[in-house]
C-alpha positions in Angstrom: 18.1 32.6 -9.5 14.9 32.2 -11.4 14.5 28.7 -10.0 14.9 30.0 -6.4 12.4 32.7 -7.0 9.8 30.3 -8.4 10.4 27.9 -5.4 9.9 30.8 -2.9 6.8 32.0 -4.7 5.4 28.4 -4.7 6.2 28.0 -0.9 4.5 31.4 -0.2 1.4 30.2 -2.1 1.3 26.9 -0.3 1.8 28.7 3.0 -1.1 31.1 2.3 -3.5 28.3 1.4 -2.5 26.2 4.4 -2.9 29.1 6.7 -6.3 29.8 5.3 -7.3 26.2 5.8 -6.0 26.2 9.4 -7.7 29.5 10.1 -11.0 28.3 8.7 -10.9 24.9 10.6 -9.9 26.6 13.9 -12.4 29.5 13.8 -15.6 28.2 15.6 -19.1 29.3 14.8 -21.8 28.5 17.3 -25.5 29.0 18.1 -26.2 30.2 21.6 -29.6 29.6 23.2 -30.2 31.5 26.5 -32.7 29.5 28.5 -34.0 28.4 31.9 -35.9 25.1 32.5 -38.0 23.3 35.1 -36.6 19.8 34.1 -33.3 18.1 33.5 -33.3 17.0 29.9 -31.5 16.8 26.5 -31.7 19.5 23.8 -30.7 18.7 20.2 -29.9 21.0 17.3 -30.2 19.7 13.7 -28.6 21.6 10.8 -29.6 21.0 7.2 -26.5 21.3 4.9 -28.4 20.1 1.9 -29.2 16.6 2.9 -32.2 17.2 5.2 -32.3 16.7 8.9 -30.5 13.6 10.3 -28.9 12.4 13.5 -25.6 12.5 11.7 -25.8 16.3 11.3 -26.9 17.2 14.8 -25.5 18.0 18.2 -26.8 17.4 21.7 -26.5 19.4 24.9 -27.7 18.8 28.4 -30.5 21.0 29.8 -30.4 21.6 33.6 -33.1 22.8 36.0 -32.3 26.4 36.8 -34.1 29.6 37.8 -31.5 31.9 36.1 -30.8 32.0 32.4 -28.0 30.0 31.1 -26.5 29.5 27.6 -26.7 26.3 25.5 -23.8 26.4 23.1 -24.0 24.4 19.8 -21.0 24.3 17.5 -22.0 24.7 13.8 -20.3 23.1 10.8 -18.4 25.5 8.5 -20.7 24.8 5.6 -23.7 26.4 4.0 -26.7 25.8 6.3 -30.2 25.8 4.7 -32.2 25.2 7.8 -32.1 24.7 11.6 -34.3 22.6 13.8 -34.3 22.8 17.6 -35.6 20.0 19.8 -35.7 21.8 23.2 -36.1 18.6 25.4 -36.6 14.9 25.2 -39.1 14.8 28.2 -42.2 16.6 29.4 -41.6 20.0 30.9 -41.2 23.7 30.2 -38.3 25.7 28.9 -38.1 29.5 28.6 -36.0 30.9 25.9 -34.7 34.5 26.2 -32.6 34.6 23.0 -31.1 32.6 20.1 -27.9 34.1 18.6 -25.3 33.2 16.1 -21.7 34.0 17.1 -18.2 33.7 15.5 -15.2 33.3 17.8 -12.1 35.1 16.5 -9.1 34.6 18.8 -10.6 35.5 22.2 -13.2 37.9 20.7 -16.8 36.8 20.3 -18.5 38.5 17.3 -22.3 38.5 17.0 -23.4 37.6 13.5 -27.2 37.3 13.9 -29.9 37.5 16.6 -33.0 35.6 15.8 -36.5 37.0 16.2 -38.3 34.6 18.6 -41.6 35.4 17.0 -40.5 33.6 13.8 -39.9 30.3 15.6 -42.5 27.7 14.6 -43.7 24.5 16.3 -43.1 21.6 13.9 -44.7 19.0 16.2 -45.3 17.9 19.8 -44.4 21.3 21.4 -46.7 24.2 22.5 -45.2 27.7 22.0 -46.3 30.9 23.7 -44.8 34.3 24.5 -44.5 36.1 27.8 -45.0 39.9 28.1 -41.2 40.3 28.1 -41.2 38.6 24.6 -39.4 35.5 26.0 -40.6 32.3 24.3 -42.2 29.5 26.4 -42.0 25.9 25.0 -44.1 23.2 26.8 -44.3 19.5 26.3 -46.3 16.8 28.1 -45.9 13.1 28.8 -47.5 12.2 25.5 -44.8 14.0 23.6 -41.7 12.0 22.5 -40.1 14.2 19.8 -40.8 18.0 20.2 -39.3 20.1 17.5 -39.1 23.8 16.7 -38.1 25.3 13.4 -35.7 28.2 13.6 -36.9 30.1 10.5 -34.2 31.3 8.1 -34.9 34.1 5.7 -32.0 32.8 3.6 -29.4 30.2 4.0 -26.5 30.7 6.4 -23.3 31.5 4.5 -21.4 33.7 6.8 -18.1 31.9 6.4 -16.8 33.7 3.3 -13.2 33.9 2.2 -12.4 37.2 3.8 -13.8 36.1 7.2 -10.6 34.1 7.5 -8.0 36.4 5.8 -7.0 38.4 8.8 -4.1 39.2 11.1 -4.2 35.6 12.4 -4.0 34.3 8.9 -1.1 36.5 8.1 0.9 35.3 11.1 0.2 31.7 10.2 1.2 32.3 6.6 4.6 33.7 7.6 5.3 30.9 10.1 4.4 28.1 7.6 6.4 29.8 4.9 9.5 30.0 7.2 9.1 26.3 7.8 8.5 25.0 4.3 10.6 27.3 2.1 14.0 25.7 3.1 12.4 22.3 2.6 11.2 23.2 -0.9 14.6 24.7 -1.8 16.4 21.5 -0.6 14.1 19.3 -2.6 14.4 21.4 -5.7 18.2 20.8 -5.7 18.1 17.1 -4.6 18.7 14.3 -7.0 15.9 13.3 -9.3 14.2 10.5 -7.4 13.3 8.8 -10.6 16.9 8.3 -11.6 19.7 5.9 -10.5 22.9 7.9 -10.6 26.3 6.2 -10.5 29.9 6.4 -11.6 31.7 3.6 -13.4 35.2 3.7 -14.7 35.3 7.4 -14.0 32.2 8.1 -16.1 29.0 9.4 -14.5 25.9 7.6 -15.6 22.2 8.1 -15.0 19.4 5.7 -15.9 15.6 5.9 -15.3 13.4 3.2 -14.0 12.8 0.8 -16.8 16.1 1.5 -18.4 19.3 -0.5 -18.4 23.1 -0.2 -18.5 25.6 -3.1 -18.9 29.2 -3.8 -19.4 30.8 -7.1 -20.3 32.4 -8.8 -17.3 35.7 -10.5 -17.3 34.4 -13.3 -15.1 31.1 -14.0 -13.3 29.0 -16.7 -11.6 26.9 -19.1 -13.6 24.7 -21.9 -12.4 23.7 -23.1 -15.9 25.0 -22.8 -19.4 24.6 -19.4 -21.1 22.6 -21.0 -24.0 20.1 -22.4 -21.6 19.2 -18.9 -20.3 19.2 -17.5 -23.9 16.7 -20.1 -25.0 14.5 -19.4 -22.0 14.6 -15.6 -22.8 13.6 -16.2 -26.4 10.6 -18.3 -25.3 9.5 -15.6 -22.9 9.8 -13.0 -25.6 7.5 -15.1 -27.8 4.9 -14.9 -25.1 5.2 -18.1 -23.1 4.7 -17.7 -19.4 8.1 -17.5 -17.8 7.2 -19.8 -14.9 6.1 -22.5 -17.4 9.3 -22.1 -19.4 11.4 -22.5 -16.2 9.5 -25.5 -15.1 9.9 -27.2 -18.5 13.6 -26.4 -18.6 14.7 -27.3 -15.1 12.1 -29.1 -13.0 13.3 -32.6 -14.1 16.7 -31.8 -15.4 17.9 -29.7 -12.4 15.2 -29.7 -9.7 17.4 -27.8 -7.2 18.0 -24.9 -9.6 14.3 -25.0 -10.4 13.5 -24.5 -6.7 16.1 -21.8 -6.4 14.5 -19.8 -9.2 10.8 -20.3 -8.6 10.2 -21.1 -5.0 8.0 -18.5 -3.2 10.0 -19.3 0.0 12.9 -17.3 -1.4 11.4 -14.0 -0.1 10.0 -15.5 3.2 12.3 -13.4 5.4 11.5 -10.2 3.7 7.8 -11.0 3.6 7.6 -12.0 7.3 10.0 -9.5 8.9 10.6 -6.5 6.6 7.4 -5.9 4.5 9.0 -3.1 2.5 6.7 -0.6 0.7 7.5 2.5 -1.3 11.3 2.0 -0.8 14.2 2.4 -3.2 16.0 -0.9 -3.1 19.3 -2.1 -4.5 19.4 -5.9 -5.2 23.2 -6.8 -5.4 23.7 -10.0 -7.4 20.1 -10.1 -8.4 20.5 -13.5 -10.0 17.3 -14.7 -11.6 15.3 -11.8 -10.2 13.9 -13.9 -7.3 13.8 -10.7 -5.1 13.8 -7.9 -7.7 10.6 -9.1 -9.4 8.4 -9.5 -6.4 9.7 -6.5 -4.5 9.2 -4.2 -7.4 5.4 -4.6 -7.1 5.4 -2.2 -4.1 8.8 -0.6 -4.4 11.4 0.6 -6.9 14.3 -1.8 -7.4 17.7 -1.4 -9.0 18.6 -5.0 -10.1 22.4 -5.3 -10.2 23.7 -8.5 -11.8 27.1 -9.0 -13.5 26.1 -12.1 -15.5 24.8 -10.7 -18.9 22.2 -13.4 -19.7 20.8 -13.2 -16.1 20.1 -9.5 -16.3 18.5 -10.1 -19.7 16.3 -12.8 -18.1 15.2 -10.3 -15.4 14.3 -7.8 -18.0 12.3 -10.3 -20.0 10.3 -11.4 -16.9 9.8 -7.8 -15.8 8.4 -7.0 -19.2 6.1 -10.0 -19.1 4.9 -9.1 -15.6 4.4 -5.5 -16.7 6.6 -4.1 -13.9 9.7 -3.1 -15.9 8.8 0.6 -15.1 9.6 -0.2 -11.5 13.1 -1.7 -12.1 16.4 -0.3 -13.4 18.7 -2.9 -14.8 22.5 -2.7 -14.3 24.9 -5.3 -15.6 28.0 -4.8 -13.6 30.1 -6.0 -10.6 29.1 -4.0 -7.6 32.7 -3.0 -6.7 33.2 -1.6 -10.3 30.8 1.3 -9.7 30.0 3.9 -7.2 26.3 4.9 -6.6 25.5 8.5 -6.0 21.9 7.5 -5.4 21.2 6.4 -1.8 19.0 3.4 -1.1 16.5 2.6 1.7 17.3 -1.1 1.5 20.2 -3.1 0.0 20.1 -6.8 -0.5 23.1 -9.2 -0.5 21.4 -12.6 -0.7 24.0 -15.3 -1.4 26.6 -12.7 -2.6 28.9 -11.7 0.3 30.7 -15.1 0.4 31.6 -14.8 -3.4 33.0 -11.2 -3.3 36.6 -12.3 -3.4 36.1 -15.0 -6.0 36.0 -12.9 -9.2 38.6 -10.2 -8.2 42.2 -11.2 -7.6 43.7 -7.8 -6.9 43.2 -8.1 -3.1 42.7 -10.6 -0.4 39.2 -11.9 -0.1 38.7 -10.7 3.4 39.9 -7.2 2.4 37.4 -7.2 -0.5 34.6 -8.3 1.7 35.2 -5.5 4.2 35.4 -3.0 1.3 32.1 -4.4 0.0 30.4 -3.8 3.4 31.8 -0.3 3.8 30.7 0.6 0.3 27.2 -0.6 1.1 27.2 1.4 4.3 28.1 4.5 2.3 25.3 4.0 -0.2 22.5 3.5 2.3 20.3 6.4 3.4 20.3 7.3 7.1 18.6 4.5 8.9 18.7 2.4 5.7 19.2 -1.3 6.1 21.3 -4.1 4.6 20.0 -7.6 4.4 22.4 -10.5 4.0 21.5 -14.1 3.4 24.4 -16.5 4.0 25.6 -19.8 5.4 27.1 -20.3 8.8 30.5 -21.9 8.6 29.8 -23.4 12.0 26.5 -24.8 10.9 26.0 -28.2 12.7 25.6 -30.0 9.4 29.0 -28.7 8.2 30.6 -29.7 11.5 29.3 -33.2 10.9 30.7 -33.4 7.4 28.2 -31.9 4.9 29.6 -30.4 1.7 30.3 -26.7 1.7 27.7 -25.0 -0.6 30.3 -23.2 -2.6 33.3 -25.5 -2.9 31.3 -28.7 -2.9 33.9 -30.1 -0.4 33.4 -31.2 3.2 35.5 -30.4 6.2 37.3 -27.3 4.8 35.2 -24.2 4.9 34.1 -24.9 8.4 37.5 -24.0 9.7 38.9 -20.4 10.3 40.0 -18.7 7.1 43.7 -19.3 7.2 43.3 -23.0 8.0 40.6 -23.4 5.4 42.9 -21.8 2.8 45.7 -24.3 3.7 43.4 -27.3 3.5 41.8 -26.2 0.3 45.2 -25.7 -1.3 46.3 -29.2 -0.3 43.1 -30.7 -1.6 42.8 -28.9 -4.9 46.1 -27.0 -5.5 44.0 -23.9 -5.9 43.5 -20.7 -3.9 40.3 -20.6 -1.8 38.6 -17.2 -2.3 35.1 -17.9 -1.2 34.5 -17.6 2.6 31.6 -17.8 5.1 31.9 -17.1 8.8 30.4 -17.7 12.2 27.8 -15.4 13.9 30.5 -13.7 16.0 32.7 -13.2 12.9 29.9 -11.7 10.8 29.0 -9.3 13.7 32.7 -8.2 14.0 33.0 -7.6 10.2 29.8 -5.5 10.1 30.8 -3.5 13.1 34.2 -2.8 11.5 32.3 -1.6 8.4 30.4 0.9 10.5 27.1 -0.8 11.0 25.7 -0.1 14.5 22.5 -2.1 14.8 23.0 -5.8 13.7 20.3 -8.4 14.1 20.6 -12.1 13.3 18.0 -14.6 12.3 18.4 -18.4 11.9 17.2 -19.9 8.7 16.3 -23.6 8.4 17.0 -25.6 6.4 18.9 -22.6 4.8 18.5 -19.0 3.6 17.9 -20.2 0.0 14.6 -22.1 0.6 13.8 -21.1 4.3 10.9 -22.9 6.0 11.5 -21.6 9.5 13.1 -18.3 10.5 13.8 -17.3 14.1 15.2 -14.0 15.4 18.1 -14.1 17.8 17.5 -11.6 20.6 20.1 -11.1 23.3 21.5 -14.5 22.6 18.1 -16.2 23.0 16.4 -17.9 20.1 13.1 -19.9 19.7 14.9 -22.3 17.4 16.0 -24.1 20.7 12.4 -24.5 21.8 11.3 -25.5 18.4 13.8 -28.5 18.3 13.1 -29.4 22.0 9.4 -29.7 21.1 10.2 -32.6 18.8 10.0 -30.5 15.6 12.5 -31.1 12.8 13.2 -29.8 9.3 15.2 -32.1 7.1 18.6 -30.6 6.1 20.1 -30.9 2.7 23.3 -30.7 0.7 23.5 -27.0 -0.3 25.1 -27.8 -3.6 22.2 -29.7 -5.1 19.4 -29.9 -2.5 19.6 -33.6 -1.9 18.6 -34.6 1.7 21.5 -35.4 4.0 21.7 -39.1 4.9 22.4 -38.5 8.6 19.2 -36.7 9.7 18.8 -38.7 12.9 22.4 -37.9 13.9 21.8 -34.2 13.1 18.5 -34.3 15.1 20.1 -35.9 18.1 23.1 -33.5 18.1 20.7 -30.5 17.6 18.8 -31.5 20.8 22.0 -31.4 22.8 22.9 -27.9 21.6 19.2 -26.8 22.1 19.2 -28.0 25.7 22.2 -25.8 26.3 20.4 -22.9 24.5 23.1 -22.6 22.0 21.7 -24.3 18.8 21.1 -20.9 17.1 24.9 -20.4 16.9 25.1 -23.6 14.9 22.2 -23.0 12.6 22.9 -23.8 8.9 22.2 -20.3 7.6 21.5 -16.7 8.8 19.7 -13.7 7.6 21.4 -10.6 8.9 19.7 -7.2 9.2 22.2 -4.4 9.6 21.4 -0.6 10.0 
């Protein structure tokens, strides 16, 4: 109850201040000059708010030939005014001034604040002043005058706009209206989750960690692309102060150049850099790997790095500490399907993960686990949040022509539909195939079945891991076709080790045939998928 009362009082205070500001900025003050003139010209009023007279702090009005008195209206700034200067015209002629008055407009009522004595007006330069019997002021200039100026004498500075000028019935109405609008919002925010926390449930226990904190459990099985001791050695060197990029280069550039590229290439984030450009988002990086996305994205966002391989999550922490961005990342060592996030995310990444979902859990069929994975992601995204998938196309032209599958290392198996691929893999290895990629139509169907409504595909060449060219597919049209037909080519490689394929010319020739039919995008080697 006390919390509710404090929130209501705070919202009332905010409403009152906002209403005062709106009232102040919407209440006009103006100077009115009643005149008649024998020439068409331009009059200019300068106001000194403490910085002297300048064009910046002035306002111009047109003066028209007339035989009846008319009003020149000059809006004034709502600041303390120390002096006024009136330039009656910018050409030779005569202007007769009947009165100069200061008004304040409140709603539809014009309130007179001050009427100036015309006897107190002084000619500063290039204007002759005289008075008629009726006390009207006559200002004359001739052809030699280029900048006539009159001083409107002030006994003291203008400071009519005091606090209580604006606290009126109009202010009260605005305060009530704003309060009715923002109080529910303030109450909702006061009971929402702490935005600085990542909240989740794992094995029926609720956990909460802040940015910069970590939580890990030991996995039964997980993916590894190098020996555990290799990563532990790297972590130790980083902790002793050696730049992490130098350590990675020394360890892998010669011994395992493909892994070195996978870890260090700036091309890894090309899709996100070119098409997403996230900023100030809360991001979940599923299967964060070596932190290739978590580290760069955390510079302008908050990232939850989820990685089941223990030494990898420790590597990400070591790099984040060295880069001084660990306060923007929370570190969770777990399989994604083992926990349930209460926190909702703006963006969830599954880069090189979806195909592996069935490989380390044997309790269900891989396709069932993959659908469960997608539905879980859908439930943990905010409204209009997005999922990004980076993955191979089983119908990629290079696979159809005999390239090794990136996951099994075998050709001519994973390119087939799931049931046939399982059969062929069993015959070849006497093992169960549990890692699956799909075609563009199959990915679209799976995402739709999981509840995603807006699904966009992008081709990635030579693949999503180290993309050089990315083209969106819009209404079954894609610039990849024109790119290839314009004699462009990007060498394709074996996805298991990055070595260039030996049949580039054959790939190029076949690609042109598909491109001429405007269908090459369906046979691209990899896709990025953006699903809302």
